[in-house]
N, C-alpha and C positions, 0 to 999 in steps of 0.2 A: 780400857780397850773396848773398841766398838764391837768386836767379835764376841766378847764376853757378854756385853749388854744384849746383843741380838740373840745369843743362845739362851740367855735367861728369859727373854721375851718369847722366843720360839717354843720353849717348853710349855707355855700356856696354851699353845694352839696346834702344835705338831707333836705326836707321840715321841717322847724322848728328845724333842727339839730338832729332829731330822726326818727326812722322808725315806731313808734307807738305813738299816742298822749299822752298816759298815762305815758310815760317815761320822759316827759318834766316836770321840775319844776324849780322855780326861786330860786336863780339867774341862776343856771345851774345844770344839773344832774352830778353826778359822773360817770366816765367811768370805767367799770369793767375790771380787769386784769385777775382774776381767781376766782374760788369758791372751797371751801373745807369744807365738812361737813355742819355745821350750819352757816358757815361764807362766806361772799363775800368780796373780796379784790379789792381795786381800784388802779388806775394808780398812785395815789399820796402816796401810802404806807399805807393807812388806811384799817382797816378791820371792818366789821359790823356783828353783829348777824342778820341773814337775816330771816325776816318773810314775805317777798314778794315771794321768791322762784320761780322767773320767772313767777309770777302771778299764781302760783298753781301747775305746773307740777312736781316740784322737791320734791315729797313726801318722798323720801329717803335722801334728802339733796343734796348738790353739789358733783359731781364727785364720786358717790357711787362706791366703788372698783369693785364689781362684774358686775355692769352695764358697767363700763369702759372697763373691760376685755372682756366681750362678744362682745361689739361693736368693739373693736380693732380687735378681731378675725374675725368678719364679714367683716370689711374693707379690710382685706387681701384677702377675697374671692370675693369682689366686692360690689359696693354701690348701684347698680340698674341693673335690668335685663330686664324688660319689659315682663316678663313671670312669671307664678305663682311659689311660693316656698312652701315647706312643712311647714315652720314656720307660714305662714299665716293661715293654717288650725289649727295649734296648738294654736295660739292666739285666733282665732275665738272660738274654743272649750272652752278655758279658760273664755272668755267673756260670753259665753252661760251658762257655769257652775255657774257663779257668779251672773249674772244679771237676775232677775226674768222674764222680758218680752222678753228676747233675745232668739230667736230660729234660727235666721240667722243673719249674720253680713256683712256689706259692709264697708271696710276700705277706708278712704279718707285722705286728707292731713291737715285738720284743723276743728275746731269746726264750723267755718263759713260754710264750705262746707257741713258739716253734717246737720246743721239746714236747709240750703237751700234745700238739697235733701229730708229731712224729710217732709218739707212743700209740695214740688212737689209730693212726693209719696202720702201724705194724700189727696191732691186734686184729684189725679188720682183714688185712691181707692173709694172715696166718690162721685166723679163726681160733687163736689161743689167747690166754689172759695174762700169764705171768711175764714179768719183765725182770731183768737183772741190771742192777746198778752197782757201782763200786763204792766202798766205804770212803767217806770224805768228799765224794764228788758232788758238785752242785749243778743241778740242771734246771734251775728256776724255782719259783716259789709256789708251784701248784701242788696239789695234794698227792699226786701219784709218786712224787720223788722227794717229799719232805719226810724222810725216814731216818731214824737213828742208826749209827754204826754201833757195833759191839752188842747188839741185842739178839744175837742168834741168826739163824738163816733167814727168817721172815722179818722184815723191817717193821718196827713199831713207829707210830707217828712221832715226828720231831717237833710238833707244835700243837698246843691245845687248839681244838676246833677242827682237827683232821681226824675223822672217824677211823678206828682201827680197821674196819672193813674196807676202807679206801686203799690202805697200803698192804692188805694181806696178800696181794698178788705181786708185791715188790720184794725181790730177794737181794740181799746184800752180800757181797763177797769182797775180799781184799784185792787190791790192784796188783798187777805184775805177778800173779800167783797162778801158774798153769794148773797145778794140782787141784786147787780149789775149784777151778772151772770144770776140770775133768770130772771130779766127784759130783759136782752139781748136775752136769749133763747126764751122768749115769742115773741119778735119782729123778731128775725133773725134765730131762730133755724134751720129752713129748708134750710137755705143758708150757714150754717157753715160747713166747712170741718174739722177744727181742732182747738183745744186750744193748744198753745205751752207755756210752762212755765218752769222757773227754780224752782224746788220744794223748794229749799232754794235760795232766791234771793241773789246772790253773787256779782252782779255788781252794787249794790246801797248800799254797805256796807255788811250787813249780816242780812237778814230778813227771819226767818223761817215761815212755814205755821202755822196758828192757828190750834188748835186741831180740827180735823174733817174736815178741809177745803179740803184736798186732796181727802178724801173719798167722799165728796160732789161733787167735780169735776168729779171723776170717775163715780159716779152714774148718773149725769145729761148728761154726754157725751154718755154713753151707751144707755140711754133712748132716745136720740135724734140722734143716728147714726152719732156722731161726734167723730173724732179721738182725743185721748189724747196723746200729745207728751211731755215727760219729757226731758228738756235740762239739761243733767247731765255732761256737759263739765267740770264743777267745782266739783260737788259732787260725780261724778262717781269714785268709788274705794277710795274715801277719807273718807267718814263718816261711811261706812260699806263695807263689801265685795261686797254686791249687790247694793251699792249706796243708794240714797235716797228712792228708791222704796222698798228696804229691810228695811231700817231704819224706815220708816213710815208705811210699810205694805200696800202700794197701788201700783198696777201694771198697767202701761200705755200700750198703743198699740205700741208705738215706743219710742225709747230713742236715744239721741245723746250723744256721748262721745268724749273726747279729753284730752288734758293736761296730766294727769297721765298715760293714756293709751299708750302714746309714750315714756314714760320713760325719758323725757327731749329732745326728738326729735319731729319734726313736725308730728302730727298724729291726725286724727279724725275718728269717726265711726258712722254709723247709724245701729241700730239693732232693731229687733222687731219680731212679730209673723211671722211664715213662710208664711202664706197665703198672707200677705202684702209684705214681702220682695221679694217673687218670682215674683212680678210685675216689679222688677228692671232688666234692661238689663244686660246680654243677655238672661236671662230666661224669661223676660217679656218685656213690652213696655215702661216703664218709664226710660228715658235715664239718665245715670250717668257714668262718666268716668274720668280718670286722669292718666297722665304719672307716677306719683309717688304714686298712690294708692297701699297700701301694700308694701311700700318701705322696703327692707330687714333690713336696719339700724334701722328704727323706730320700726319695728316688733320685732326684737331681743331685743331691749332696753325695749319695753313694756313687753315682756315675762319675762325677768329677773326681772323687777320691780315688776310685779304681784306675782312672787315667794316669795317676801319678805313681802307681805301684807297678813299676816295670822291673826288669831283671837287675838293673843297676841299683834300684832301691833295695832289693833283697840282698845283693852283694854288700852294700853299705851297712845294712842291718846286721848281717853276720859279723862284719868288721867291728862295728860299735859294740855289739853284744859281747864279742870275745874280749875286747879291750876292758869292758866293765868287769866281766867275770874273772879274767886273769889278774886284773888289778886288785880285786877283792881277795883272790887267793894269795897274792903276794903280801897283802896286808896281814892276813891271817898267819902266813908263814913267818913273817918278821916278828909277829907278836907271840909265836909259839902256841897258837890256838888251832884246834882241829875241828872247827865248825865247817858246815857244808855249804858250798856255793853251787847253786842249781840254775839251770836255764838252758836255752838254746835260742838262736837267732836274736831277736830284740827283746827276749824275755829273760828275767833274772830274779833270783831271791837268795837271801842268806838265811840259813837255818842255824839257830844257836843250839846245836847238838853235835856231839862227836859221832853219832850213829849215821850210817848211810841212810838216805831217805828214798825208799822205793814205793812206800804205801802210806796210808793214813796213820796207822799205828806208829810207824817210825817217825813220821812228821810230828806227831803229838809228843814225842820226847824232847822237842825243842823247848828252850827256856823262854817263855813269853814275857817274863819280867825283864830279862836282859834285852829282848827285842823292844820292849816299850822304852827302855832307857836309850837304846840305839836310835829309835824313831825320834824321840824328843831332842836328842843331841843333833841329829840331822836337821830337824826343823829349826833349831836355834841357829844353825849355820846355813839357812836358806836353801835347804834341799827337802823336797816333799816326796816321800815314798808312802805306800799304803800303811795305815796305822796298825795293821794286823800282820802277825807272823805268817798267817795262813792265807796270804794273797800273793799275787805275782806282780812284779814291777815291769814297766815297759819303757822302751826307748823309741822316740819318734824320728821321722825323717829330718826334722830340724834341730835335733840335739847335735851340738857340735862336739868336736874332739876336745875343745876347751871346756865345755860343759862337763864332760865325763871326767876330765882331769880335776876340775874343781870339786866334783862330787866325790871322787876317790880320796881326795885330801880330807874332806868332811867325814867320809866313812872311816878313815883311819882313826880320827879323833873319836868318832861315835862308838867304834868297837871297843876302844879302851875305856870310854865312859861306861859302856854297858857292863864291863867287868867289875865296876865299883858299885857296891850296894849303897 
């Protein structure tokens, strides 16, 4: 197998043979050759119906023709300038039109940069240091948020090389738990700069907020002069035109965006109320900069992608997502299994646990060995989902009803396979 040969070679030059830990799985990952529509093709001649979609950005599927054409045209005009372009203004206006809290935008290169900048801005605006994040949430690979769960109130570093003093101002609490927030605010409210959260936790599978929870967070943060940051790197432009804040009707102070915003190219953004955003340099004193901020390739790909995300797209996404989740529930019912099907809109995941999943601790009760057998069975039947139990799967604009039917047939077999040791 060429993928096996390439992986063996890659381990000599790339740590672990990959450029991101989530891409590694045993015995070796397949190496991609190309993507087209709802399918990804590997170097060994296999094709898979793809529900990973590059971990979320490819909301239109692979190599969407109009995105390809606009990027091709831009490439002939240049790939980077180091000066502003008109298209940056156009994309900023589009973000502001769609996202409720957005009055100004700063384009950056990744979700990691966006969340790092949002935390810096929140600390500057409030004059306070401590931030709150939720157990199991992922907000990028920067030091502020690489903290362990289950280590008490103050987060300890989750990686060697992150000094304890860097994370001493990061406080961890469980998601969907109002009492934990109330207790924390009674103890630390005057010291808190911000709460940062994924309104739908997409990096521990797929955990939505309980009814009223986001409203509760909005109320308590306003009352205590604490900024509310929605990390919508995953949910932004996926679950509705205005992301999770439109979907759930709750408007934060700041939002971070990425993935879909770049149309398949590296892109992130920080957006929010004008009074806060004007603190960012050069109009203000909060420093943020980047050579590739507002890169013309990513900008044009993002513009073209958003053109295709209209009301019909979101209606179709709901329909496809419901078909997938209900199909999975029917399979489990027929097999007399009480596992959890999670998701909303075009997001879904299957947890191999009989426990309801509303937070990280409950998600961790899932059987990862069974998930691994499920994953490999799907792969052998030409269906690619994320190799981790603790990721979220996605459906694109170009996934057909037939794709989903084929997938559900493969899932029925995979779930039975997962039950066998």
